[in-house]
C-alpha positions as CSV (number, residue, x, y, z in Angstrom):
1,M,-8.0,-3.5,-37.7
2,L,-7.8,-1.1,-34.7
3,V,-11.4,-1.7,-33.9
4,K,-11.0,-5.5,-34.2
5,R,-8.0,-5.5,-31.9
6,F,-9.8,-3.4,-29.3
7,L,-13.0,-5.4,-29.4
8,L,-11.0,-8.7,-29.2
9,S,-9.1,-7.4,-26.0
10,Y,-12.4,-6.4,-24.3
11,T,-14.0,-9.7,-25.3
12,K,-11.1,-11.7,-23.8
13,A,-11.4,-9.6,-20.6
14,M,-15.1,-10.3,-20.3
15,H,-14.6,-14.0,-20.9
16,R,-12.1,-14.1,-18.0
17,I,-14.8,-12.4,-15.9
18,N,-17.4,-14.9,-16.8
19,R,-15.1,-17.9,-16.3
20,A,-14.1,-16.7,-12.8
21,P,-15.9,-18.9,-10.2
22,K,-17.9,-17.4,-7.4
23,D,-18.6,-18.7,-3.9
24,N,-22.3,-18.6,-2.9
25,G,-23.2,-16.3,-5.7
26,G,-20.6,-13.7,-5.2
27,A,-16.9,-13.0,-5.6
28,T,-14.6,-14.0,-2.8
29,N,-13.1,-11.3,-0.6
30,S,-9.4,-11.7,-1.3
31,P,-6.4,-9.5,-2.0
32,A,-5.1,-8.9,-5.5
33,D,-3.3,-11.6,-7.5
34,Y,0.0,-10.1,-8.8
35,G,1.0,-12.8,-11.3
36,A,2.3,-15.1,-8.6
37,I,0.0,-18.0,-8.0
38,C,-3.8,-18.4,-8.0
39,L,-4.4,-19.2,-4.4
40,R,-8.1,-19.8,-4.4
41,N,-10.7,-22.0,-6.2
42,K,-8.3,-24.3,-7.9
43,P,-9.6,-27.6,-9.3
44,S,-8.4,-30.6,-7.4
45,N,-6.7,-32.1,-10.5
46,C,-4.6,-29.0,-11.4
47,N,-1.2,-27.9,-10.5
48,P,-1.5,-25.7,-7.3
49,Y,1.5,-23.7,-8.4
50,Q,0.3,-22.9,-11.9
51,T,0.1,-19.2,-12.8
52,S,-3.2,-17.7,-13.4
53,S,-4.4,-14.5,-15.0
54,R,-7.6,-14.3,-12.9
55,C,-7.9,-11.4,-10.5
56,L,-10.4,-11.1,-7.7
57,S,-11.5,-7.8,-6.3
58,T,-11.6,-7.0,-2.6
59,A,-15.1,-5.9,-3.0
60,S,-17.3,-8.9,-2.2
61,N,-20.2,-8.0,-4.5
62,R,-18.4,-7.5,-7.8
63,M,-15.8,-9.2,-9.9
64,A,-12.6,-7.4,-10.7
65,T,-11.1,-7.2,-14.1
66,P,-7.6,-6.5,-15.5
67,N,-8.8,-2.8,-15.6
68,D,-8.9,-2.5,-11.9
69,E,-6.0,-0.5,-10.6
70,N,-5.6,-2.4,-7.4
71,T,-5.9,-5.9,-8.9
72,R,-3.6,-5.4,-12.0
73,P,-0.1,-6.9,-11.9
74,I,2.6,-4.4,-11.5
75,A,4.1,-4.2,-14.9
76,P,5.8,-1.5,-17.1
77,S,3.4,1.1,-18.4
78,A,3.7,4.2,-20.4
79,A,4.3,7.3,-18.3
80,V,1.3,9.6,-18.0
81,S,1.9,13.2,-18.9
82,L,0.0,15.7,-16.7
83,Y,0.5,18.4,-19.3
84,Q,-1.1,16.2,-22.0
85,M,-4.0,15.3,-19.8
86,K,-4.7,18.9,-18.9
87,K,-4.4,19.9,-22.6
88,L,-6.8,17.3,-23.8
89,I,-9.4,18.0,-21.0
90,K,-9.2,21.8,-21.6
91,A,-9.9,21.3,-25.4
92,A,-13.0,19.3,-24.5
93,C,-14.5,22.1,-22.3
94,P,-16.9,23.5,-24.9
95,T,-18.6,20.1,-25.0
96,L,-18.1,18.8,-21.5
97,G,-18.1,22.0,-19.5
98,E,-15.4,23.5,-17.4
99,S,-13.1,21.1,-15.5
100,V,-11.9,21.7,-12.0
101,E,-8.3,21.0,-11.0
102,G,-7.7,20.1,-7.4
103,P,-4.6,19.3,-5.4
104,T,-4.6,15.6,-6.4
105,C,-7.3,15.1,-9.1
106,I,-8.9,16.8,-12.1
107,E,-12.7,16.7,-12.1
108,T,-14.7,16.8,-15.3
109,Q,-17.8,15.4,-17.0
110,C,-17.6,11.8,-18.1
111,P,-16.9,11.8,-21.9
112,V,-18.4,8.4,-22.4
113,C,-21.6,7.9,-20.3
114,H,-24.0,10.3,-22.0
115,I,-22.1,11.7,-25.0
116,V,-22.0,9.9,-28.3
117,P,-19.1,10.8,-30.6
118,G,-20.3,13.0,-33.5
119,G,-23.6,13.7,-31.8
120,D,-25.3,17.1,-31.8
121,S,-23.3,19.4,-29.4
122,S,-24.9,22.7,-30.5
123,A,-26.9,22.8,-27.3
124,G,-23.7,23.2,-25.3
125,P,-22.5,21.1,-22.4
126,P,-25.0,19.0,-20.4
127,A,-26.3,20.6,-17.2
128,S,-25.3,17.7,-15.1
129,G,-24.0,14.2,-15.5
130,P,-21.6,11.6,-14.2
131,R,-18.3,13.1,-13.0
132,I,-14.9,11.5,-13.4
133,Y,-11.9,12.2,-11.2
134,I,-8.5,11.7,-12.8
135,N,-5.6,11.3,-10.5
136,K,-2.8,13.7,-11.5
137,T,0.0,11.3,-10.5
138,T,-1.1,7.9,-11.9
139,G,-3.7,9.0,-14.5
140,C,-6.2,6.5,-13.2
141,F,-9.8,7.8,-13.2
142,S,-12.9,6.8,-11.1
143,C,-16.5,7.4,-12.2
144,S,-18.7,8.9,-9.6
145,S,-21.8,7.1,-10.8
146,C,-20.7,3.5,-11.0
147,H,-17.3,3.5,-9.1
148,Y,-15.5,2.2,-12.1
149,L,-11.7,2.5,-11.8
150,G,-9.8,2.6,-15.0
151,R,-6.6,3.8,-16.7
152,W,-6.1,7.1,-18.6
153,E,-5.3,5.3,-21.9
154,Q,-8.8,3.7,-21.8
155,I,-10.7,7.0,-21.8
156,E,-8.4,9.6,-23.4
157,K,-9.6,8.8,-27.0
158,F,-13.2,9.7,-26.1
159,F,-12.5,13.4,-25.2
160,P,-13.9,15.7,-27.9
161,P,-13.3,17.4,-30.3
162,Y,-13.1,14.3,-32.6
163,N,-11.8,13.8,-36.0
164,R,-14.9,14.7,-38.1
165,S,-14.5,12.0,-40.8
166,A,-17.4,9.5,-40.8
167,K,-15.1,6.5,-40.6
168,S,-13.4,7.7,-37.4
169,L,-16.7,8.6,-35.7
170,Q,-18.1,5.2,-36.5
171,E,-15.1,3.5,-35.0
172,L,-15.3,5.6,-31.9
173,R,-19.0,4.7,-31.5
174,K,-18.1,1.0,-31.7
175,L,-15.3,1.5,-29.1
176,R,-17.7,3.4,-26.9
177,G,-20.2,0.6,-27.0
178,A,-17.6,-2.0,-26.1
179,F,-16.3,0.2,-23.3
180,L,-19.8,0.8,-21.8
181,E,-20.5,-3.0,-22.1
182,L,-17.3,-3.9,-20.2
183,K,-18.0,-1.1,-17.7
184,Q,-21.4,-2.5,-17.0
185,E,-20.0,-6.0,-16.6
186,C,-17.3,-4.8,-14.1
187,T,-19.6,-2.7,-12.0
188,G,-22.7,-4.8,-12.1
189,S,-25.5,-2.4,-11.1
190,D,-25.8,1.1,-9.7
191,T,-26.5,-0.2,-6.2
192,P,-23.9,0.5,-3.5
193,I,-21.1,-2.1,-3.3
194,H,-21.5,-2.6,0.4
195,S,-24.8,-1.5,1.8
196,L,-25.5,-1.3,5.5
197,P,-26.9,-4.4,7.1
198,V,-30.7,-4.6,6.9
199,D,-31.1,-6.1,10.4
200,S,-29.8,-2.8,12.0
201,I,-31.8,0.3,13.0
202,E,-30.8,3.9,12.5
203,L,-30.1,5.8,15.6
204,D,-32.0,8.8,16.8
205,D,-31.9,11.1,19.8
206,A,-33.9,8.7,21.8
207,N,-31.7,5.6,21.6
208,A,-28.3,7.0,20.8
209,K,-27.3,7.5,24.4
210,A,-28.4,4.0,25.2
211,V,-26.2,2.7,22.5
212,A,-23.3,4.8,23.8
213,Q,-23.7,3.3,27.2
214,A,-23.9,-0.3,25.8
215,L,-20.6,0.3,24.1
216,G,-19.0,2.0,27.1
217,I,-18.3,5.3,25.3
218,P,-19.1,8.8,26.6
219,D,-22.7,10.0,26.3
220,S,-21.4,13.1,24.5
221,F,-20.8,10.9,21.4
222,A,-24.5,10.3,21.0
223,E,-25.2,13.5,19.1
224,S,-22.4,12.8,16.6
225,L,-23.7,9.2,16.1
226,V,-27.0,10.7,15.0
227,H,-25.4,13.1,12.6
228,L,-23.4,10.2,11.1
229,K,-26.6,8.2,10.6
230,A,-25.1,5.3,12.4
231,R,-27.1,2.1,12.7
232,W,-27.2,-0.4,15.6
233,N,-27.6,-4.2,15.7
234,A,-29.0,-4.9,19.2
235,L,-28.6,-8.7,18.9
236,N,-24.8,-8.6,18.2
237,K,-24.3,-5.2,20.0
238,E,-22.6,-3.9,16.9
239,L,-22.5,-0.3,15.7
240,F,-22.3,0.5,11.9
241,I,-21.0,3.8,10.7
242,P,-21.3,4.4,6.9
243,L,-18.4,5.1,4.6
244,K,-19.4,7.7,2.0
245,D,-18.0,8.5,-1.4
246,V,-17.5,11.9,-3.1
247,E,-21.3,11.9,-4.0
248,G,-22.3,11.3,-0.4
249,R,-23.5,7.7,-1.0
250,A,-22.9,4.9,1.5
251,I,-20.6,2.4,-0.1
252,G,-19.1,0.6,2.9
253,Y,-19.1,0.9,6.7
254,K,-17.0,0.8,9.8
255,T,-18.1,-1.3,12.8
256,L,-17.6,-0.9,16.5
257,Q,-18.1,-3.8,18.8
258,R,-16.9,-4.6,22.3
259,T,-15.0,-7.9,22.5
260,T,-16.0,-10.4,25.2
261,S,-12.5,-11.5,26.0
262,D,-10.9,-8.3,27.3
263,G,-13.7,-5.8,26.9
264,E,-11.9,-3.7,24.4
265,L,-13.6,-1.9,21.5
266,F,-12.8,-3.6,18.2
267,E,-13.1,-1.6,15.0
268,R,-13.4,-3.2,11.5
269,T,-13.7,-1.8,8.0
270,V,-15.9,-3.3,5.2
271,P,-14.6,-3.8,2.6
272,E,-11.3,-4.8,4.2
273,A,-9.1,-3.3,1.4
274,N,-9.3,-0.6,-1.2
275,A,-12.4,1.1,0.4
276,S,-13.3,4.2,-1.6
277,G,-15.3,5.9,1.1
278,I,-14.5,8.0,4.2
279,V,-16.4,9.1,7.3
280,Q,-17.0,12.9,7.6
281,L,-18.3,14.7,10.7
282,R,-18.8,18.5,10.9
283,C,-17.3,19.8,14.2
284,S,-18.9,23.2,14.4
285,V,-21.6,24.9,16.5
286,A,-25.1,24.8,14.8
287,S,-25.5,28.6,15.4
288,A,-22.0,29.5,14.1
289,G,-21.6,32.5,11.8
290,T,-21.1,32.4,8.1
291,R,-17.3,32.6,8.3
292,A,-17.1,29.7,10.8
293,K,-19.2,27.6,8.5
294,E,-16.9,28.3,5.6
295,Q,-13.9,27.3,7.7
296,C,-15.7,24.1,8.6
297,H,-16.0,23.3,4.9
298,L,-12.4,24.2,4.0
299,N,-10.5,22.7,7.0
300,A,-10.3,19.0,7.7
301,I,-8.7,16.9,10.5
302,L,-7.7,13.4,9.4
303,V,-7.8,10.7,12.0
304,L,-7.4,6.9,12.0
305,S,-10.3,5.6,14.1
306,V,-14.0,6.2,14.7
307,L,-13.4,6.9,18.4
308,D,-11.0,9.7,17.5
309,L,-13.6,11.1,15.1
310,L,-16.3,11.1,17.7
311,A,-13.9,12.7,20.2
312,L,-13.3,15.6,17.8
313,G,-17.1,16.0,17.4
314,T,-17.4,17.1,21.0
315,A,-14.8,19.9,20.6
316,K,-16.6,22.3,18.2
317,L,-13.5,23.1,16.2
318,N,-15.0,24.7,13.1
319,A,-13.5,22.0,11.0
320,T,-14.6,18.7,9.4
321,A,-13.3,15.5,11.1
322,V,-12.4,12.8,8.6
323,C,-11.8,9.1,9.5
324,L,-9.7,7.3,6.9
325,P,-10.9,3.8,6.0
326,H,-7.8,1.7,6.6
327,G,-5.8,3.5,9.3
328,L,-2.0,3.2,8.9
329,K,-2.3,0.4,6.3
330,S,-3.0,2.4,3.2
331,L,-4.8,5.3,1.7
332,P,-6.5,4.2,-1.5
333,Q,-6.4,6.8,-4.3
334,Q,-10.2,6.3,-4.7
335,C,-10.6,8.3,-1.4
336,L,-8.7,11.4,-2.7
337,P,-11.6,13.0,-4.7
338,A,-13.7,13.3,-1.4
339,L,-10.9,15.3,0.1
340,E,-10.4,17.7,-2.8
341,R,-12.6,20.5,-1.4
342,F,-10.5,21.0,1.7
343,Q,-7.8,23.7,1.5
344,R,-6.1,22.6,4.7
345,L,-5.6,19.1,6.1
346,T,-4.4,18.4,9.6
347,L,-3.1,14.9,10.1
348,W,-3.6,13.8,13.7
349,F,-2.3,10.2,13.9
350,N,-0.9,8.0,16.6
351,Y,1.8,9.5,18.7
352,D,4.5,7.0,17.7
353,T,7.0,6.6,15.0
354,A,4.7,4.5,12.8
355,G,2.0,7.1,12.8
356,W,4.5,9.9,12.1
357,D,6.1,8.0,9.2
358,T,2.7,7.2,7.7
359,A,1.5,10.8,8.1
360,R,4.5,12.0,6.0
361,N,3.8,9.4,3.3
362,Y,0.1,10.3,3.2
363,A,1.0,14.0,3.0
364,K,2.9,13.4,-0.3
365,K,-0.2,11.7,-1.7
366,L,-2.5,14.5,-0.5
367,D,-0.2,17.4,-1.6
368,E,2.2,18.5,1.1
369,R,1.5,22.2,0.6
370,R,-1.9,21.9,2.3
371,C,-1.0,19.5,5.1
372,L,-0.3,20.2,8.7
373,F,0.8,17.7,11.3
374,V,0.2,17.1,15.0
375,R,3.7,16.0,16.1
376,P,3.6,12.6,17.9
377,T,4.6,13.1,21.5
378,E,3.1,12.2,24.8
379,Q,1.9,15.8,25.1
380,H,0.0,15.3,21.8
381,P,-2.0,12.1,22.2
382,T,-4.7,11.1,19.8
383,P,-8.1,12.8,20.2
384,Y,-9.9,10.0,22.0
385,R,-7.0,9.5,24.5
386,A,-6.7,13.2,25.0
387,L,-10.4,13.3,25.8
388,Q,-9.9,10.5,28.4
389,Q,-7.0,12.5,29.9
390,R,-8.8,15.8,29.8
391,D,-8.2,16.5,33.5
392,A,-4.5,15.8,33.4
393,G,-3.6,16.6,29.8
394,P,-4.1,19.5,27.3
395,E,-7.4,20.1,25.6
396,L,-8.1,19.2,22.0
397,R,-8.1,22.8,20.9
398,T,-4.6,23.4,22.5
399,I,-3.1,20.3,20.8
400,L,-4.6,21.2,17.4
401,A,-3.3,24.8,17.7
402,K,0.3,23.3,17.8
403,A,0.0,21.6,14.4
404,Q,2.9,22.6,12.2
405,P,3.4,22.6,8.4
406,I,6.3,20.9,6.6
407,L,9.1,23.4,6.2
408,H,11.3,23.8,3.1
409,Q,12.7,20.4,2.3
410,S,16.3,21.7,2.0
411,I,16.5,23.9,5.1
412,T,15.5,23.2,8.7
413,T,16.4,24.3,12.2
414,F,16.5,22.6,15.6
415,H,13.3,24.3,16.5
416,A,11.6,22.4,13.7
417,L,13.3,19.1,14.7
418,R,12.7,19.5,18.4
419,Q,9.5,17.6,18.6
420,D,10.8,14.9,16.3
421,V,13.8,14.4,18.6
422,L,11.5,14.2,21.7
423,S,9.3,11.7,19.9
424,D,12.2,9.5,19.0
425,L,13.5,9.5,22.6
426,Q,10.0,8.7,23.9
427,N,9.5,5.9,21.4
428,I,13.1,4.5,21.3
429,D,11.9,0.9,20.7
430,K,9.6,1.8,17.8
431,V,12.2,4.1,16.3
432,Q,14.6,1.1,16.0
433,G,12.2,-0.5,13.6
434,V,10.1,-3.7,13.2
435,K,11.6,-6.6,15.0
436,W,12.1,-10.0,13.4
437,K,10.5,-13.0,15.0
438,R,12.6,-15.6,13.1
439,Y,15.9,-13.9,13.7
440,P,16.4,-12.7,17.2
441,T,20.1,-12.2,16.5
442,L,19.3,-9.6,13.9
443,N,17.3,-7.7,16.5
444,K,20.4,-7.5,18.7
445,L,22.6,-6.3,16.0
446,L,20.5,-4.3,13.5
447,K,17.9,-3.4,16.2
448,G,15.1,-3.7,13.7
449,H,13.9,-3.1,10.1
450,R,13.6,0.7,9.6
451,K,12.0,2.7,6.8
452,G,14.2,4.9,4.5
453,E,17.3,2.7,4.7
454,L,19.2,0.9,2.0
455,T,20.4,-2.7,2.6
456,V,22.9,-4.6,0.4
457,L,23.0,-8.4,0.6
458,T,25.8,-10.4,-1.2
459,G,27.1,-13.9,-1.1
460,P,28.7,-16.5,-3.4
461,T,26.7,-18.2,-6.1
462,G,24.4,-20.9,-4.8
463,C,24.7,-19.9,-1.1
464,G,21.0,-19.3,-0.7
465,K,20.7,-15.5,-1.0
466,T,17.2,-15.6,-2.5
467,T,16.0,-18.3,-0.1
468,F,17.2,-16.3,2.9
469,M,15.8,-13.0,1.5
470,S,12.3,-14.6,1.0
471,D,12.4,-15.9,4.6
472,Y,13.7,-12.5,5.8
473,S,10.9,-10.6,4.0
474,L,8.1,-13.0,4.9
475,D,8.9,-12.5,8.6
476,L,8.4,-8.7,8.1
477,A,5.3,-9.1,5.9
478,Q,3.6,-11.2,8.6
479,Q,4.0,-8.2,10.9
480,G,2.3,-5.8,8.4
481,V,5.2,-4.5,6.4
482,S,4.0,-4.0,2.9
483,T,6.5,-5.7,0.6
484,L,7.2,-5.4,-3.1
485,W,9.2,-8.2,-4.6
486,G,11.2,-7.7,-7.8
487,S,12.7,-11.0,-8.7
488,F,14.5,-11.0,-12.0
489,E,16.2,-14.4,-11.7
490,I,13.2,-16.7,-10.9
491,R,9.6,-16.8,-11.8
492,N,7.0,-15.3,-9.5
493,T,5.2,-18.7,-9.3
494,R,8.3,-20.4,-7.8
495,L,9.0,-17.5,-5.5
496,A,5.4,-17.4,-4.2
497,A,5.6,-21.2,-3.7
498,T,8.7,-20.8,-1.7
499,L,7.2,-18.0,0.5
500,L,4.1,-20.2,1.1
501,R,6.2,-23.2,2.1
502,Q,8.3,-21.0,4.5
503,M,5.1,-19.7,6.0
504,V,3.6,-23.2,6.5
505,G,6.9,-24.8,7.6
506,Q,6.6,-28.1,5.7
507,P,6.5,-29.4,2.1
508,L,3.2,-28.4,0.4
509,D,2.8,-31.6,-1.7
510,E,2.4,-33.7,1.4
511,Q,-0.6,-31.8,2.7
512,L,-2.5,-30.7,-0.3
513,V,-5.8,-31.1,1.5
514,K,-4.8,-28.0,3.6
515,F,-3.7,-26.0,0.7
516,E,-6.8,-23.8,0.5
517,R,-6.6,-22.8,4.1
518,W,-2.9,-22.0,3.8
519,A,-3.5,-20.1,0.6
520,D,-6.2,-18.0,2.1
521,E,-3.9,-17.1,5.0
522,F,-1.1,-16.2,2.6
523,E,-3.4,-14.0,0.4
524,R,-4.0,-11.8,3.4
525,L,-0.3,-10.9,3.6
526,P,0.7,-7.5,2.1
527,I,3.1,-9.0,-0.5
528,Y,3.1,-7.8,-4.1
529,F,5.2,-9.0,-7.1
530,M,6.6,-7.2,-10.1
531,T,6.1,-9.1,-13.3
532,F,9.6,-8.5,-14.7
533,H,11.9,-11.4,-15.6
534,G,15.4,-11.2,-17.0
535,Q,17.2,-8.0,-17.9
536,Q,15.2,-4.8,-17.5
537,P,16.1,-1.1,-17.9
538,I,16.2,0.9,-14.6
539,K,13.8,3.5,-15.9
540,V,11.0,1.0,-16.4
541,V,11.6,-0.7,-13.0
542,M,11.6,2.6,-11.1
543,E,8.3,3.7,-12.8
544,A,6.7,0.4,-11.5
545,I,8.2,0.9,-8.0
546,E,7.0,4.5,-7.8
547,H,3.6,3.5,-8.9
548,A,3.3,0.6,-6.4
549,Q,4.6,2.8,-3.5
550,Y,2.0,5.5,-4.3
551,V,-1.0,3.1,-4.8
552,H,-0.2,0.4,-2.2
553,D,2.0,2.4,0.3
554,I,4.9,-0.1,0.0
555,Q,7.3,0.0,2.9
556,H,9.9,-2.6,1.7
557,V,11.2,-3.1,-1.9
558,I,13.4,-6.1,-2.7
559,I,15.5,-6.2,-5.9
560,D,17.0,-9.6,-6.8
561,N,19.4,-8.9,-8.3
562,L,21.0,-5.6,-9.3
563,Q,23.0,-7.0,-12.3
564,F,19.8,-7.6,-14.2
565,M,19.2,-3.9,-14.7
566,M,22.5,-3.1,-16.4
567,G,23.3,-2.9,-20.1
568,M,19.7,-2.6,-21.4
569,L,19.6,0.9,-22.8
570,E,20.8,1.6,-26.3
571,E,22.3,5.0,-25.3
572,S,24.2,3.5,-22.4
573,K,25.9,0.6,-24.2
574,H,29.1,2.6,-24.5
575,L,29.1,3.6,-20.8
576,D,31.4,1.9,-18.2
577,R,29.6,-0.9,-16.4
578,Y,30.7,0.4,-13.0
579,W,29.3,3.8,-13.8
580,K,26.0,2.3,-14.8
581,Q,25.8,0.3,-11.5
582,D,26.6,3.4,-9.5
583,A,23.8,5.3,-11.3
584,I,21.3,2.5,-10.4
585,I,22.4,2.4,-6.8
586,G,22.1,6.2,-6.6
587,A,18.5,6.0,-8.0
588,F,17.5,3.4,-5.3
589,R,19.2,5.4,-2.6
590,S,17.3,8.5,-3.6
591,F,14.0,6.6,-3.8
592,A,14.5,5.1,-0.3
593,T,15.2,8.6,1.2
594,R,12.5,10.5,-0.7
595,R,9.7,7.9,-0.3
596,N,10.8,6.8,3.2
597,C,10.8,3.2,2.0
598,H,13.3,0.5,2.8
599,V,15.1,-0.9,-0.2
600,T,17.1,-4.2,-0.2
601,L,19.4,-4.9,-3.1
602,V,20.9,-8.4,-3.8
603,I,24.2,-8.0,-5.6
604,H,26.6,-10.7,-6.7
605,P,30.2,-10.5,-5.3
606,R,33.4,-10.3,-7.3
607,K,34.9,-13.7,-8.4
608,E,37.4,-14.5,-5.6
609,R,39.0,-17.6,-4.3
610,D,36.7,-19.9,-2.3
611,T,39.1,-19.9,0.6
612,D,38.9,-16.1,1.0
613,E,36.2,-14.5,3.2
614,L,33.9,-11.9,1.7
615,T,34.3,-8.3,2.8
616,T,32.5,-5.0,1.9
617,S,35.1,-4.6,-0.9
618,S,34.0,-7.9,-2.4
619,I,30.7,-6.4,-3.6
620,F,30.7,-6.3,-7.4
621,G,31.3,-2.8,-8.9
622,G,32.7,0.3,-7.4
623,A,32.7,1.4,-3.8
624,K,29.3,3.3,-4.1
625,A,27.3,0.2,-3.1
626,S,29.0,-0.1,0.3
627,Q,29.2,3.6,0.8
628,E,25.5,4.4,0.1
629,A,24.2,1.3,2.0
630,D,23.0,1.7,5.6
631,N,23.4,-2.1,6.1
632,V,25.7,-4.6,4.4
633,L,25.0,-8.3,4.9
634,L,27.4,-10.9,3.7
635,I,26.6,-14.6,3.5
636,Q,29.8,-16.6,4.3
637,D,29.7,-20.2,3.1
638,K,32.6,-22.4,4.3
639,R,31.0,-25.8,3.9
640,L,32.8,-26.6,0.7
641,T,36.3,-25.5,1.8
642,S,36.4,-26.9,5.3
643,V,35.4,-30.2,6.8
644,R,33.7,-28.5,9.7
645,G,32.8,-25.4,7.8
646,K,29.6,-23.6,8.5
647,K,27.4,-21.0,6.8
648,Y,26.6,-17.8,8.5
649,L,25.4,-14.2,7.9
650,Q,27.9,-11.5,8.7
651,I,26.7,-7.9,9.4
652,A,29.6,-6.0,8.0
653,K,28.1,-2.5,8.2
654,N,25.4,-1.1,10.4
655,R,25.0,2.7,10.2
656,Y,22.2,2.9,12.8
657,S,23.8,1.4,15.9
658,G,27.3,0.4,14.6
659,D,27.0,-3.2,16.1
660,L,28.7,-5.8,13.9
661,G,28.6,-9.6,14.3
662,I,27.6,-12.9,12.8
663,M,24.4,-15.0,12.8
664,P,24.7,-18.8,12.1
665,L,22.5,-20.0,9.2
666,D,21.2,-23.5,9.8
667,F,19.0,-24.5,6.8
668,D,15.9,-26.6,7.3
669,K,15.1,-28.3,4.0
670,A,11.6,-29.2,4.9
671,S,10.5,-25.6,5.4
672,L,13.2,-24.0,3.2
673,S,13.9,-21.7,6.1
674,Y,16.8,-20.4,8.1
675,A,14.7,-19.5,11.1
676,Q,16.7,-19.7,14.3
677,R,15.9,-22.3,16.8
678,K,16.1,-21.7,20.5
679,R,19.7,-21.9,21.6
680,K,21.3,-22.7,24.9
681,A,24.4,-20.5,24.3
682,D,24.6,-17.1,25.8
683,S,25.3,-14.0,23.7
684,G,28.8,-13.2,22.8
685,N,30.8,-10.0,23.4
686,D,29.7,-8.6,20.0
687,G,26.0,-9.0,20.9
688,S,25.4,-11.9,18.5
689,S,24.1,-15.3,19.6
690,H,26.8,-18.0,19.0
691,A,25.0,-21.3,18.6
692,V,26.2,-24.7,19.5
693,A,26.6,-25.7,15.8
694,S,25.2,-28.9,14.6
695,V,27.0,-30.6,11.8
696,D,25.1,-30.1,8.6
697,Q,26.0,-31.2,5.1
698,P,26.2,-29.0,2.0
699,Q,22.7,-28.7,0.5
700,A,21.3,-27.2,-2.6
701,D,19.3,-24.7,-0.5
702,S,19.3,-21.8,-2.9
703,L,16.7,-20.9,-5.5
C-alpha cells in the first residue's frame, strides 16, 4: 500500500506537468503561483478567478513541479531536525563516503543517482559521483548534476543502511525508479538551463579593451572580463557574463548594456528569479605567494553589481569577489553551496539603509559568525563609485580594512553604533521607510513603512479592514516590498482578485480581453500567499512564516486576523484567552525584531456602542497589543450613526515620530480602493490632510 500511494502521488505530479501548457515550445517565465489564482494561459471559457494547482518555474527552459521549493505553496510542513539529518547522513558514510558540513549546507554523495538499494557495496564508496547539498535550515537539497531542488522527506528514505529484508529492498527500488523518473521529467536534460547566447563571441586580450570603450567603462576592467569568460554581442552592444554554479558550469548570465535614453549602464539577470549561480572573480596578483593564494580562496567580498565586481578586480586584494544574482531583492538558497568554501565573507553593499538592512538579513542566511560588513556611509561608497572617486575619496583597500564583524547580540557600545548613527543621519529620508504613493497623508504622519516594526489595525465589523489592508500592501508591493499574506477569513482566490482589481483600478469582468496583460503585470509583484484558512495554531503559522522569510526574503507579513490563531492547541484549551493572545503577539513582536521584518496584525475590537469612538484600549484582549505595537491604526466608521458621518483612519500610536492624526477614507467601488485623490485643502496643524469631504453613502466595501 505504501508503494502504491507513493507511485500514485508521483503519477499525479507528472500528469500535472504534462498538462501544463507551454508557449512556443517552452515554459513561460513567470513567478510562482501560491494558491491564489492562475494568472496565465487560461482558456477563454473558464472562470478567470478559479484556483489552480499548476505552478510554473522562473526558469524558461523547464517546467516546475510541486517539488520545487520556490514554486510550492507556503503550507504547514513537518519541522526538519538538523540532528536527525546529520545522524542519518553519518550512518551512510561507509557506503556514500565522508560528508562535509559547511556553515549553511551538508555536502554528501547523492544516495539515489548511482546507488541501488541492496546492491553490492563491498567495494566501498564510489570514487566520485553527483553531490547533493542539503540546507541545514530548511532541509531542502539540490543536486549538483541536474539542479534538481527537492525536500528532505523525499530523499531521506534512500540513505543506507537499509532494512535487509527482501520486501523492503524491493519497495525501495520501485520508489527509487519512480523518483528518478520524476527527477528526469522535472530537469529535462543535463544541458545548462540558461546557456549563453550563441550569437555572441568570447572576449580575449585583443578585443576586451574595445568592448570596455564601447560600454564606457575603464580599460582596466578588460583583464577581468577575459578572466570571467565574458561574451560580446556587437549588434546589440550587449555584454554577457556567465553565472556559474558550485560545479563551475554556466547556468545563467548577467548582461550589461548602455541605454540609449540617458546613457546609463543597465544590468539584467537571466533567469530573472531564483538564479542558482553567482559570478566569481579572483582579485589577487598572478605571482602572489602560496599564503596569498590560500587567502584568496578563503576570503570573499560579496557585492551587488557587475561593475562593483570589476572594480574590485583592479585592486588586487587577495580575495575572491562575488557578485550575487539578484542584488537586494533576494538570495536564493541554491546559491549557498557555491559560498561554502569561504571562511570569511565581507558584505559590501549600497551605502544606504536598504543595503544595510539587506546585508544583515543575508548574514543570517550565510552564518553571521563568518560575515563582516562595510558600514554604509558616504566615506564607504560601493567599489565602483569609490573607484570613480579615487582622487577625492579613500582607496578600496582602505575601505575594506574598516569592515567590522557583528558584535555580541546582547551587548554593544556607542563605538559599534557610531557608523550606524552616521548612516541614519546621512540617509534620513531612506531611514524613514518606503513611502506610499496612494496615501500621502500616511507619509506625513508615519513617515514611511519601516522594517522591524509591528503595526496593529482594528475597526468595527464590516468597516473594510481587509479591503484597506490589501490596498495598503499593494502600494508597497508595487515598490518592491516583498509581502506575505496570511488571510484566515477569506480565500486566496478572492483576495488575489481584489488585489488585481485594485491594481487595475476598474472592474475586471468588464475588460476580460485585457486580463492576460494585467495578470502578467500582477505576477511580477513580490506577493506570496499562505494557504491557511480558518483557525490555525500559532506554531504551524510561525513555521510557515519563518520558512518564507528565509527562502523569499519577505519584508512585510500581514495576518488577517489574529483571532483565528487562538484556541487550537489541546494543551492550551484551559488557558485564559487573553494570555493566549498575549503569547501570540509576543511571538510576532519577537519575529519582527529578530528577522527585521514588518508585521501587520488585524485584530477585531471589543464590542462597544456604535456611538463611541474606538481608542487604543478598544483592541480586543489585554493591553499587550497596544503596548508592543509600534503603530496603532483605527478605522472609525460614523456613517451609520450620523447623517453626515464619515469614515476615516486614525493614527492613534506612532512610536517613530510621535505624529498623530486622521486620514479620510473615501471608498471607490469601481476599483475597491481607498486611494486618496488630489485635494485642494491644505494640511492641518496635526500634519494630516483634511479633505473637503464629499457625501458618500454607506457601502458594503469590506471583504
